C-alpha positions as a Markdown table, in Angstrom:
| # | Residue | x | y | z |
|---|---|---|---|---|
| 1 | Met | 0.0 | 0.0 | 0.0 |
| 2 | Ser | 1.4 | 3.4 | -1.0 |
| 3 | Ile | 0.1 | 6.4 | 0.9 |
| 4 | Arg | -0.2 | 9.4 | -1.4 |
| 5 | Phe | -2.0 | 12.8 | -1.2 |
| 6 | Asp | -2.1 | 13.7 | -4.9 |
| 7 | Asp | -4.8 | 16.3 | -5.7 |
| 8 | Gln | -5.4 | 16.9 | -2.0 |
| 9 | Val | -5.0 | 20.1 | -0.1 |
| 10 | Ala | -3.6 | 20.0 | 3.5 |
| 11 | Ile | -3.3 | 22.8 | 6.1 |
| 12 | Val | -0.7 | 22.3 | 8.8 |
| 13 | Thr | -0.6 | 24.8 | 11.7 |
| 14 | Gly | 2.6 | 25.6 | 13.5 |
| 15 | Ala | 4.4 | 24.3 | 10.4 |
| 16 | Gly | 7.4 | 26.7 | 10.5 |
| 17 | Gly | 9.5 | 24.3 | 12.5 |
| 18 | Gly | 9.7 | 21.1 | 14.5 |
| 19 | Leu | 6.9 | 18.6 | 14.0 |
| 20 | Gly | 4.8 | 20.8 | 11.8 |
| 21 | Arg | 7.6 | 21.4 | 9.4 |
| 22 | Ser | 8.3 | 17.7 | 9.2 |
| 23 | His | 4.6 | 17.0 | 8.5 |
| 24 | Ala | 4.3 | 19.7 | 5.9 |
| 25 | Leu | 7.5 | 18.6 | 4.0 |
| 26 | Glu | 6.4 | 15.0 | 3.8 |
| 27 | Leu | 2.8 | 15.8 | 2.8 |
| 28 | Ala | 4.2 | 17.9 | 0.0 |
| 29 | Ala | 6.7 | 15.1 | -1.0 |
| 30 | Arg | 3.7 | 12.8 | -1.3 |
| 31 | Gly | 1.7 | 15.0 | -3.6 |
| 32 | Ala | -0.3 | 17.4 | -1.4 |
| 33 | Lys | -0.6 | 21.1 | -1.9 |
| 34 | Val | 0.3 | 22.4 | 1.6 |
| 35 | Val | -0.7 | 25.5 | 3.5 |
| 36 | Val | 2.2 | 26.2 | 5.9 |
| 37 | Asn | 0.6 | 28.2 | 8.7 |
| 38 | Asp | 2.9 | 29.6 | 11.3 |
| 39 | Leu | 2.9 | 32.9 | 13.2 |
| 40 | Gly | 6.7 | 32.7 | 13.4 |
| 41 | Gly | 6.7 | 33.4 | 17.1 |
| 42 | Ser | 8.9 | 32.0 | 19.9 |
| 43 | Val | 8.0 | 29.0 | 22.1 |
| 44 | Asp | 5.8 | 31.2 | 24.4 |
| 45 | Gly | 3.9 | 32.6 | 21.4 |
| 46 | Ser | 5.5 | 36.0 | 21.3 |
| 47 | Gly | 7.0 | 37.7 | 18.3 |
| 48 | Ser | 6.8 | 36.9 | 14.6 |
| 49 | Gly | 9.1 | 35.8 | 11.8 |
| 50 | Ser | 9.5 | 34.2 | 8.4 |
| 51 | Ala | 9.2 | 30.6 | 9.4 |
| 52 | Ala | 6.2 | 29.8 | 7.2 |
| 53 | Gln | 7.8 | 31.3 | 4.1 |
| 54 | Asp | 11.1 | 29.4 | 4.8 |
| 55 | Val | 9.3 | 26.1 | 4.8 |
| 56 | Val | 7.4 | 27.0 | 1.6 |
| 57 | Ala | 10.7 | 27.7 | 0.0 |
| 58 | Glu | 12.0 | 24.2 | 1.0 |
| 59 | Ile | 8.9 | 22.6 | -0.4 |
| 60 | Glu | 9.1 | 24.5 | -3.7 |
| 61 | Ala | 12.8 | 23.8 | -4.0 |
| 62 | Ala | 12.0 | 20.1 | -3.8 |
| 63 | Gly | 9.4 | 20.5 | -6.6 |
| 64 | Gly | 6.3 | 20.7 | -4.3 |
| 65 | Val | 3.4 | 23.1 | -4.1 |
| 66 | Ala | 2.8 | 25.2 | -1.0 |
| 67 | Met | 1.6 | 28.6 | 0.3 |
| 68 | Ala | 2.6 | 30.4 | 3.4 |
| 69 | Asp | 0.2 | 31.8 | 6.0 |
| 70 | Thr | 0.9 | 33.7 | 9.2 |
| 71 | Thr | -2.6 | 33.8 | 10.7 |
| 72 | Asn | -2.8 | 33.6 | 14.4 |
| 73 | Ile | -5.0 | 30.6 | 15.0 |
| 74 | Thr | -6.6 | 32.2 | 18.1 |
| 75 | Asp | -8.1 | 34.8 | 15.7 |
| 76 | Glu | -11.4 | 33.2 | 14.5 |
| 77 | Ala | -12.0 | 35.8 | 11.7 |
| 78 | Gly | -8.4 | 35.4 | 10.6 |
| 79 | Val | -8.7 | 31.6 | 10.4 |
| 80 | Asn | -11.9 | 31.9 | 8.4 |
| 81 | Ala | -10.1 | 34.3 | 6.0 |
| 82 | Met | -7.2 | 31.9 | 5.7 |
| 83 | Val | -9.6 | 29.0 | 4.8 |
| 84 | Gln | -11.4 | 31.1 | 2.3 |
| 85 | Thr | -8.1 | 32.1 | 0.7 |
| 86 | Val | -7.2 | 28.4 | 0.4 |
| 87 | Met | -10.6 | 27.6 | -1.1 |
| 88 | Asp | -10.3 | 30.4 | -3.6 |
| 89 | Lys | -6.9 | 29.2 | -4.7 |
| 90 | Trp | -7.3 | 25.4 | -4.7 |
| 91 | Gly | -11.0 | 24.7 | -4.3 |
| 92 | Arg | -10.9 | 22.1 | -1.6 |
| 93 | Ile | -9.4 | 21.2 | 1.8 |
| 94 | Asp | -8.8 | 17.5 | 2.5 |
| 95 | Val | -6.4 | 17.4 | 5.5 |
| 96 | Leu | -6.1 | 19.6 | 8.6 |
| 97 | Ile | -3.3 | 19.0 | 11.1 |
| 98 | Asn | -3.7 | 21.0 | 14.2 |
| 99 | Asn | -0.1 | 21.2 | 15.4 |
| 100 | Ala | 0.5 | 24.8 | 16.6 |
| 101 | Gly | 1.2 | 25.2 | 20.2 |
| 102 | Ile | 3.0 | 27.2 | 22.9 |
| 103 | Leu | 4.3 | 26.6 | 26.4 |
| 104 | Arg | 4.0 | 28.7 | 29.6 |
| 105 | Asp | 5.2 | 26.2 | 32.2 |
| 106 | Lys | 4.8 | 26.9 | 35.9 |
| 107 | Thr | 3.7 | 25.0 | 38.9 |
| 108 | Phe | 0.0 | 25.4 | 39.6 |
| 109 | Ser | 0.7 | 27.4 | 42.8 |
| 110 | Lys | 2.6 | 30.0 | 40.7 |
| 111 | Met | 0.4 | 29.9 | 37.6 |
| 112 | Glu | -1.0 | 33.3 | 36.6 |
| 113 | Thr | -4.5 | 33.2 | 35.1 |
| 114 | His | -3.3 | 34.9 | 32.0 |
| 115 | Asn | -0.7 | 32.2 | 31.3 |
| 116 | Phe | -3.3 | 29.5 | 31.8 |
| 117 | Asn | -5.8 | 31.2 | 29.5 |
| 118 | Val | -3.3 | 31.9 | 26.7 |
| 119 | Val | -2.2 | 28.3 | 26.5 |
| 120 | Met | -5.8 | 27.2 | 26.4 |
| 121 | Asp | -6.5 | 29.7 | 23.7 |
| 122 | Val | -3.8 | 28.5 | 21.4 |
| 123 | His | -4.2 | 24.7 | 21.9 |
| 124 | Leu | -8.0 | 24.4 | 22.5 |
| 125 | Met | -9.5 | 27.4 | 20.8 |
| 126 | Gly | -6.9 | 27.4 | 18.0 |
| 127 | Thr | -7.8 | 23.8 | 17.3 |
| 128 | Tyr | -11.5 | 24.7 | 17.5 |
| 129 | Asn | -11.2 | 27.7 | 15.2 |
| 130 | Cys | -9.3 | 25.8 | 12.5 |
| 131 | Thr | -11.5 | 22.7 | 12.7 |
| 132 | Arg | -14.7 | 24.7 | 12.7 |
| 133 | Ala | -13.6 | 26.6 | 9.6 |
| 134 | Val | -12.9 | 23.4 | 7.6 |
| 135 | Trp | -15.7 | 21.3 | 9.0 |
| 136 | Pro | -18.5 | 22.4 | 6.6 |
| 137 | Ile | -16.2 | 22.1 | 3.6 |
| 138 | Met | -15.2 | 18.5 | 4.5 |
| 139 | Arg | -18.8 | 17.6 | 5.2 |
| 140 | Glu | -19.9 | 19.0 | 1.9 |
| 141 | Gln | -17.3 | 17.2 | -0.1 |
| 142 | Asn | -17.9 | 14.0 | 1.9 |
| 143 | Tyr | -14.2 | 13.7 | 2.8 |
| 144 | Gly | -11.9 | 15.0 | 5.4 |
| 145 | Arg | -9.1 | 14.0 | 7.6 |
| 146 | Ile | -8.3 | 16.0 | 10.8 |
| 147 | Leu | -5.6 | 15.5 | 13.4 |
| 148 | Val | -5.5 | 17.1 | 16.8 |
| 149 | Thr | -2.2 | 17.2 | 18.7 |
| 150 | Ser | -2.5 | 16.0 | 22.3 |
| 151 | Ser | 0.3 | 15.1 | 24.6 |
| 152 | Ala | 1.3 | 12.7 | 27.3 |
| 153 | Ser | 0.9 | 15.7 | 29.6 |
| 154 | Gly | -2.7 | 15.8 | 28.7 |
| 155 | Ile | -3.3 | 12.1 | 28.9 |
| 156 | Tyr | -1.2 | 11.3 | 32.0 |
| 157 | Gly | -0.2 | 14.6 | 33.5 |
| 158 | Asn | 3.2 | 16.4 | 33.9 |
| 159 | Phe | 4.6 | 18.4 | 36.7 |
| 160 | Gly | 4.5 | 22.2 | 36.0 |
| 161 | Gln | 2.1 | 21.9 | 33.0 |
| 162 | Ser | -1.4 | 22.3 | 34.4 |
| 163 | Asn | -2.3 | 24.7 | 31.6 |
| 164 | Tyr | -0.7 | 22.7 | 28.9 |
| 165 | Gly | -2.1 | 19.4 | 30.3 |
| 166 | Ala | -5.6 | 20.8 | 30.5 |
| 167 | Ala | -5.4 | 22.1 | 27.0 |
| 168 | Lys | -4.0 | 18.8 | 25.6 |
| 169 | Ser | -6.7 | 16.8 | 27.4 |
| 170 | Ser | -9.5 | 19.0 | 26.1 |
| 171 | Val | -8.6 | 18.5 | 22.4 |
| 172 | Val | -9.1 | 14.7 | 23.1 |
| 173 | Gly | -12.6 | 15.5 | 24.3 |
| 174 | Leu | -13.3 | 17.5 | 21.1 |
| 175 | Met | -11.9 | 14.6 | 19.0 |
| 176 | Asn | -14.1 | 12.0 | 20.8 |
| 177 | Thr | -17.3 | 14.0 | 19.9 |
| 178 | Leu | -16.3 | 14.9 | 16.3 |
| 179 | Lys | -15.4 | 11.2 | 15.5 |
| 180 | Leu | -19.2 | 10.6 | 16.1 |
| 181 | Glu | -20.4 | 13.6 | 14.2 |
| 182 | Gly | -18.1 | 13.2 | 11.2 |
| 183 | Thr | -18.8 | 9.6 | 10.5 |
| 184 | Lys | -21.8 | 10.2 | 8.2 |
| 185 | Asn | -19.8 | 12.4 | 5.9 |
| 186 | Asn | -16.5 | 10.4 | 5.9 |
| 187 | Val | -14.7 | 13.0 | 8.1 |
| 188 | His | -12.2 | 11.2 | 10.3 |
| 189 | Ile | -10.5 | 12.8 | 13.2 |
| 190 | Asn | -7.6 | 11.4 | 15.3 |
| 191 | Gly | -5.2 | 12.5 | 18.0 |
| 192 | Leu | -1.4 | 12.5 | 18.2 |
| 193 | Ala | 0.6 | 12.4 | 21.4 |
| 194 | Pro | 4.1 | 12.9 | 20.2 |
| 195 | Val | 7.5 | 13.0 | 21.8 |
| 196 | Ala | 10.0 | 14.9 | 19.7 |
| 197 | Ala | 13.1 | 17.1 | 19.9 |
| 198 | Thr | 11.7 | 20.6 | 19.1 |
| 199 | Arg | 12.0 | 24.1 | 20.4 |
| 200 | Met | 9.3 | 23.2 | 23.0 |
| 201 | Thr | 11.2 | 20.2 | 24.4 |
| 202 | Glu | 14.9 | 21.2 | 24.0 |
| 203 | Gly | 15.1 | 22.5 | 27.6 |
| 204 | Leu | 13.2 | 19.5 | 29.1 |
| 205 | Met | 15.5 | 16.6 | 28.0 |
| 206 | Pro | 19.2 | 15.8 | 27.9 |
| 207 | Pro | 21.0 | 16.1 | 24.6 |
| 208 | Glu | 21.4 | 12.3 | 24.2 |
| 209 | Ala | 17.6 | 11.8 | 24.5 |
| 210 | Leu | 16.9 | 14.7 | 22.1 |
| 211 | Ala | 19.2 | 13.0 | 19.5 |
| 212 | Met | 16.8 | 10.0 | 19.5 |
| 213 | Leu | 13.7 | 12.0 | 19.2 |
| 214 | Gln | 13.8 | 13.6 | 15.8 |
| 215 | Pro | 10.4 | 14.9 | 14.4 |
| 216 | Glu | 10.9 | 12.9 | 11.3 |
| 217 | Leu | 10.4 | 9.8 | 13.4 |
| 218 | Val | 6.8 | 10.9 | 14.3 |
| 219 | Thr | 5.6 | 12.1 | 10.9 |
| 220 | Pro | 5.1 | 8.7 | 9.2 |
| 221 | Gly | 2.4 | 7.9 | 11.8 |
| 222 | Val | 0.8 | 11.3 | 11.3 |
| 223 | Leu | 0.6 | 10.7 | 7.6 |
| 224 | Phe | -1.2 | 7.4 | 8.1 |
| 225 | Met | -3.6 | 9.0 | 10.5 |
| 226 | Val | -4.7 | 11.6 | 7.9 |
| 227 | Ser | -4.7 | 9.2 | 4.9 |
| 228 | Lys | -7.7 | 7.8 | 3.1 |
| 229 | Asp | -7.4 | 4.6 | 5.1 |
| 230 | Ala | -7.1 | 6.3 | 8.5 |
| 231 | Pro | -9.1 | 5.1 | 11.5 |
| 232 | Ser | -11.2 | 7.6 | 13.5 |
| 233 | Gly | -11.2 | 8.5 | 17.1 |
| 234 | Glu | -7.8 | 7.0 | 17.9 |
| 235 | Ile | -4.8 | 8.5 | 19.8 |
| 236 | Leu | -1.5 | 7.6 | 18.3 |
| 237 | Cys | 1.5 | 8.0 | 20.6 |
| 238 | Ala | 4.8 | 8.4 | 18.7 |
| 239 | Gly | 8.5 | 9.1 | 19.4 |
| 240 | Ala | 11.9 | 7.7 | 18.6 |
| 241 | Gly | 10.4 | 5.5 | 16.0 |
| 242 | Val | 8.1 | 3.8 | 18.5 |
| 243 | Phe | 4.3 | 3.9 | 17.9 |
| 244 | Ala | 1.5 | 3.0 | 20.4 |
| 245 | Arg | -2.2 | 3.6 | 20.9 |
| 246 | Ala | -3.5 | 5.3 | 24.0 |
| 247 | Arg | -7.1 | 4.6 | 25.1 |
| 248 | Met | -9.4 | 5.5 | 28.0 |
| 249 | Val | -11.0 | 2.4 | 29.5 |
| 250 | Glu | -13.5 | 1.9 | 32.2 |
| 251 | Thr | -13.6 | -1.0 | 34.7 |
| 252 | Gln | -16.6 | -3.3 | 34.7 |
| 253 | Gly | -17.9 | -1.8 | 37.9 |
| 254 | Val | -19.7 | -3.1 | 40.9 |
| 255 | Tyr | -23.4 | -2.8 | 41.7 |
| 256 | Leu | -23.8 | -1.6 | 45.3 |
| 257 | Gly | -27.6 | -1.3 | 45.5 |
| 258 | Gly | -29.7 | 1.7 | 46.1 |
| 259 | Asp | -31.5 | 1.5 | 49.5 |
| 260 | Asp | -28.4 | 1.2 | 51.7 |
| 261 | Leu | -25.9 | 2.9 | 49.5 |
| 262 | Ser | -23.4 | 5.0 | 51.4 |
| 263 | Pro | -19.9 | 6.4 | 51.1 |
| 264 | Glu | -18.7 | 3.7 | 53.5 |
| 265 | Lys | -20.1 | 1.0 | 51.2 |
| 266 | Val | -18.2 | 2.6 | 48.2 |
| 267 | Ala | -15.0 | 2.6 | 50.3 |
| 268 | Glu | -15.5 | -1.0 | 51.4 |
| 269 | Asn | -15.9 | -2.1 | 47.7 |
| 270 | Trp | -13.1 | 0.1 | 46.3 |
| 271 | Glu | -11.0 | -2.9 | 45.3 |
| 272 | Gly | -13.8 | -4.4 | 43.3 |
| 273 | Ile | -14.7 | -1.0 | 41.7 |
| 274 | Thr | -11.1 | -0.5 | 40.5 |
| 275 | Asp | -10.5 | -4.2 | 39.4 |
| 276 | Ser | -9.0 | -4.0 | 36.0 |
| 277 | Ala | -10.4 | -7.4 | 35.0 |
| 278 | Gly | -12.9 | -6.9 | 32.2 |
| 279 | Glu | -12.2 | -3.2 | 31.7 |
| 280 | Ala | -13.0 | -1.9 | 28.3 |
| 281 | Pro | -13.2 | 1.3 | 26.3 |
| 282 | Ile | -16.6 | 3.1 | 26.1 |
| 283 | Glu | -17.4 | 4.3 | 22.6 |
| 284 | Asn | -19.7 | 7.2 | 23.6 |
| 285 | Ala | -21.4 | 8.7 | 26.6 |
| 286 | Ser | -24.6 | 6.8 | 26.2 |
| 287 | Gly | -22.6 | 3.6 | 26.1 |
| 288 | Gln | -21.6 | 4.2 | 29.8 |
| 289 | Thr | -25.2 | 4.9 | 30.7 |
| 290 | Met | -26.4 | 1.7 | 29.1 |
| 291 | Lys | -23.7 | -0.3 | 30.8 |
| 292 | Phe | -24.7 | 1.0 | 34.2 |
| 293 | Met | -28.4 | 0.4 | 33.5 |
| 294 | Asn | -27.7 | -3.2 | 32.3 |
| 295 | Ile | -25.6 | -4.0 | 35.4 |
| 296 | Ala | -28.2 | -2.6 | 37.8 |
| 297 | Met | -31.2 | -4.3 | 36.1 |
| 298 | Ala | -29.3 | -7.7 | 36.1 |
| 299 | Gln | -28.7 | -7.4 | 39.8 |
| 300 | Lys | -32.4 | -6.5 | 40.5 |
| 301 | Gly | -33.5 | -9.6 | 38.6 |
């Protein structure tokens, strides 16, 4: 099987460096017309530069097709204008990779509300703005592939990253709903939890670890997750050439009755409640409700 993107148009946010640049270059090498979106700022989101145009120059030098865009993804009107420009130029949008992000790390006790909000704005609202702008286009053409970028910090937590972790967890919640709403129109959405040597991680890991974590070792998984044969609603974890799937599962649970239910009874049965035997993923919110109802009704006879 050869994965190609001929005649497709892809938008990659935060594509001026690191993971986004790697994704953009490989998409273009495999036939896509690529919108390289990057504000050109520093890791904390400040400033601006020519990063997007530099990557476009790389793509064009290799014989690919691309356009640069410096829209701030937190600007809803600006994102809508970017998408309209793409539609006017190329007439369709097949792939959206929500990659742009910033860091404002501090422990929760020292976290300023502004630094919490700005990280949420970029990661969550930036992902929302871009996804919302392409959603009707993809539904209308009955085809679309979207990737949200999560993180191990959002799935498992990480010291000093309450803002980043909250943002990266929230995009998974968005993905879980859109996988259901996009099915009818062949719009698939997946998540990525990457580990890579980028500007955002260079101060967090020793040099020998960074040497093993090149962005190019993550991108092959990304391209599969936005290809025609991509699944939907999955979280791909990737780094150092290793790929895994992360899933949220729920234990089978224990029926404790209703008439004499108490906090003490929950405490007494905690081992059974948390028993991992029989745990399984829940496909949607109503699936959990039905599971609880079935267990309760079975116990009541």
